[in-house]
C-alpha positions in Angstrom: 70.0 153.4 106.6 70.6 155.7 103.4 67.9 157.3 103.4 65.5 160.0 104.7 62.6 159.0 103.9 59.9 157.5 106.1 57.4 154.4 105.9 54.2 152.8 107.2 56.8 150.4 108.7 58.8 153.1 111.2 55.3 153.5 112.6 55.2 150.2 114.6 56.5 149.7 117.7 60.3 149.3 118.3 62.6 148.7 121.1 66.0 149.3 122.0 67.7 147.1 124.6 71.2 146.0 125.0 72.3 142.9 122.8 72.9 139.3 125.1 74.8 136.7 124.8 71.7 134.9 123.2 71.6 137.6 120.6 74.9 136.6 118.9 73.9 135.1 116.3 71.0 137.4 115.1 73.4 140.1 115.5 75.9 138.5 113.2 73.2 137.7 110.9 72.3 141.1 110.3 75.9 142.7 110.0 76.6 139.7 107.3 73.3 141.0 105.4 74.6 144.6 105.5 78.1 143.5 104.9 76.9 141.8 101.7 74.7 144.6 100.7 77.8 147.0 100.6 79.9 144.8 99.0 78.1 144.1 96.3 78.1 147.8 95.6 82.0 148.0 96.2 82.3 149.5 99.4 85.0 147.2 101.1 84.3 148.7 104.3 83.6 145.7 106.2 84.2 141.7 105.4 82.1 140.2 102.5 81.0 137.7 104.6 80.4 139.6 107.9 82.4 139.8 111.2 83.4 137.0 113.2 82.0 136.2 116.3 84.9 137.6 117.9 84.5 140.9 116.7 81.1 140.9 118.3 80.9 139.1 121.4 83.4 141.6 123.5 81.0 144.4 122.3 77.9 142.2 124.1 80.0 141.6 127.0 81.0 145.5 127.6 77.4 146.0 127.1 77.9 148.3 124.5 76.6 146.6 121.9 72.5 147.3 121.0 69.6 145.9 119.4 66.5 147.4 118.0 63.5 144.9 118.1 60.0 145.1 116.2 57.3 144.1 118.1 55.7 140.9 116.6 52.8 141.1 114.1 50.0 139.1 112.6 52.6 137.8 110.5 54.8 136.9 113.4 57.3 138.8 111.9 59.4 140.7 114.8 62.6 140.4 116.4 65.9 142.5 115.4 65.8 145.0 112.7 68.8 147.1 113.6 72.2 147.6 115.5 74.8 149.6 116.4 78.0 149.9 119.0 78.1 153.0 120.6 81.2 153.7 123.4 84.2 155.7 124.0 87.0 153.4 122.4 88.6 155.7 119.7 90.4 153.7 117.0 94.0 155.2 117.5 94.4 154.7 113.8 92.2 157.2 113.2 91.9 159.7 116.1 94.9 161.5 117.4 95.5 163.4 120.9 94.7 166.6 119.1 91.1 165.4 118.5 90.5 164.9 122.4 89.1 161.3 122.3 87.6 161.5 125.8 85.1 164.3 124.6 83.4 161.9 122.3 81.2 158.9 122.1 81.8 156.7 118.9 79.5 154.5 116.7 80.5 151.6 115.4 78.6 148.6 113.6 75.5 150.6 112.4 73.1 148.5 110.7 69.3 148.5 109.2 67.8 145.3 108.1 67.2 145.4 104.4 63.8 145.4 104.3 63.9 148.3 106.9 66.0 150.6 104.7 64.5 153.8 103.9 62.4 154.0 107.3 64.3 156.2 109.5 65.3 154.1 111.9 69.4 154.5 111.1 69.1 158.0 111.3 66.7 157.7 114.5 69.9 155.5 116.4 72.1 158.3 115.3 70.0 160.6 117.2 69.7 158.4 120.2 73.3 158.4 120.2 73.8 162.3 119.9 71.1 162.5 122.9 73.6 159.6 125.1 76.7 162.2 124.1 74.9 165.0 126.0 73.6 162.5 128.6 77.2 161.7 129.6 79.0 164.8 129.7 80.5 164.9 126.2 80.7 166.7 123.1 80.9 165.0 120.2 79.3 162.1 118.2 81.8 160.3 115.7 82.3 157.5 113.4 84.7 156.5 110.4 83.4 155.2 107.4 84.5 154.2 104.1 87.1 156.4 102.8 85.9 155.2 99.4 82.7 156.0 99.2 80.9 159.1 98.3 77.6 158.4 98.7 77.8 157.1 102.2 80.0 160.3 103.4 77.0 162.3 101.7 74.4 160.1 103.8 76.4 161.3 107.0 76.8 164.4 105.8 72.9 165.1 105.9 72.6 164.0 109.1 74.4 167.0 110.3 77.9 165.1 110.2 81.3 167.1 109.0 84.4 165.5 107.5 86.9 166.4 109.6 89.9 164.6 107.6 90.4 161.1 105.6 93.1 158.8 107.2 94.5 156.8 104.2 96.1 153.3 105.5 96.8 150.9 102.9 95.1 148.0 105.3 92.3 150.0 105.8 89.4 150.2 104.1 87.3 153.0 106.5 89.3 156.1 107.4 87.1 159.2 106.6 86.3 160.5 109.7 83.0 162.4 110.8 81.6 164.3 113.9 78.6 166.1 115.1 78.0 167.7 118.3 76.1 165.9 120.7 71.9 166.2 120.7 69.5 165.3 117.9 70.5 166.3 114.4 67.6 168.5 113.8 68.1 170.6 116.9 64.5 169.9 118.1 63.9 169.0 121.1 60.5 167.9 121.0 61.7 165.2 118.7 60.2 161.8 119.4 62.2 158.4 118.8 60.3 156.0 117.2 61.1 153.3 119.9 60.9 152.9 123.3 64.7 153.0 125.0 64.7 150.0 127.7 68.3 149.1 127.8 68.0 148.2 131.7 70.7 148.5 134.0 74.5 147.2 133.6 77.3 147.3 136.1 79.6 148.7 135.3 78.1 151.8 133.9 78.0 152.1 129.8 76.8 154.0 127.6 
């Protein structure tokens, strides 16, 4: 998710769907892979071994965790290749009343499998999230990321996110706050996302 380049891999069929209880192990493995990759590069935003199940199962239960699946190819190499959570829960340690927390949706747990890095899937998921902002009558797409990783922060700036401020709490590795207006990063209404949206119904209604 740290590149704007595309590759032939990105042209293969992908499907976005809500994660289910049966996806827990796959989600944890995907997050652990990304966490390990980040920590090997000195980025301590996520636990080195990934997240415990207790941090992920509530997201699945709330219907706000999504998976991007790749269709099986001749090698039988289908399955989840990316994940993100999108909800209206503003971290109270970062977002204040003055930020109007209810005016935004918040991205969490964005991860792309390492063998799909650089294919544009992270960017496409952020665009999808931006479209959900508009569909739900919100104004902003927001996230927080590592306060000590200029490269990651520059990546989000490249996706039209503006840095609002950095909240420096000693017990939090994250704290660099970013937002961008709802919609697509390129302001191009005809931009096609490289996946089918098959989230299905969920009651109560979530994003």
